N, C-alpha and C positions, 0 to 999 in steps of 0.2 A: 801869460807870456813870460819867458825867462829872460832875465837881464844880466848882462855882464858889465861891470864897472871898471873903468880904467882911471885910476887916480883916487887915492883915499885921504884927501886933505880936507880943508875947511868946507868945501862945497858939499861933500858927502855928509859931513857933520850936520850941515843945515838941512839936508834932505832925509836924514835918518828916520824921523818919525813918520813922514809920508810914505817912505818905502816900507816900513814895518806895518803900516796901516792898510796898505793897498791889498785889495782882494783880486786884482787883475795881474799884478806883476810880482814875480818871485825872483829875488836876487840869487842867481846861481853861482856866480864867481866874481871875485874882485882881484884887481892887480894894482900893485904900487911898487916902484923900485925899492922902497923901504919894506923889506919882507916882514919885519916885525909889525909894522903898521897894517899891512895887508892881512896878516893873520889875525890881528886884533879885530879888524872890521869884519872879516869873514865870520868870526865867532859871534860878534854882535848881531850880524844879519842872517845867521844860519846858512852861510854860503861856503864855498871853497875858496882858498887862497891860491890863485893861479900863479904859476912860476914865471909866466911871460905874457906879454900882450898877445902874442900869437895863439897861446892856449885859449884865450877868450875869443879872439877873432875867428878861429877855425873850428870852434865847438859847434857842431850842427844843432845842438839843443838850445843854444842861445839865439834868441830872436832879435834882441835889442842891445845896443852897446851905448852906455852913457860915458861921455868923454868929460870927466871931471878933472881935467888937466889944464895947465896954463895955455893961454891962447896960441903961443908960438908952436905948440906941439899938436894942436888940433887938426890942422889940414892933412898931414900925412896919415894920422890915425883915422880921420874921417874917410879918406879915400880908400884905405886898406879895409875898413869895415864895410864900406859900400861894395868893394870888390868881392867880399865874402857874402853878399846878400843880406847884410844886417840893416835893421832900422837904426838910426843914430840920433841920440839926444845930445 
């Protein structure tokens, strides 16, 4: 399954090894408002650095969206991901 990650902060750092070791999940794209951080993580995970949340949410190849964002941002992103038929972590 292909994964899109919203948020490239500490939680992604904690999940890095598990994501790299997974045989079932491939990180396709990451997004963070800090473009430099998103590009760094994209390179580390072999993914693309998306230019917006919508680029991940509307990508038909992405099956799962990981919301590695602060709690106050999750509700809207969760609803938007669900509207696009994505599984949400």
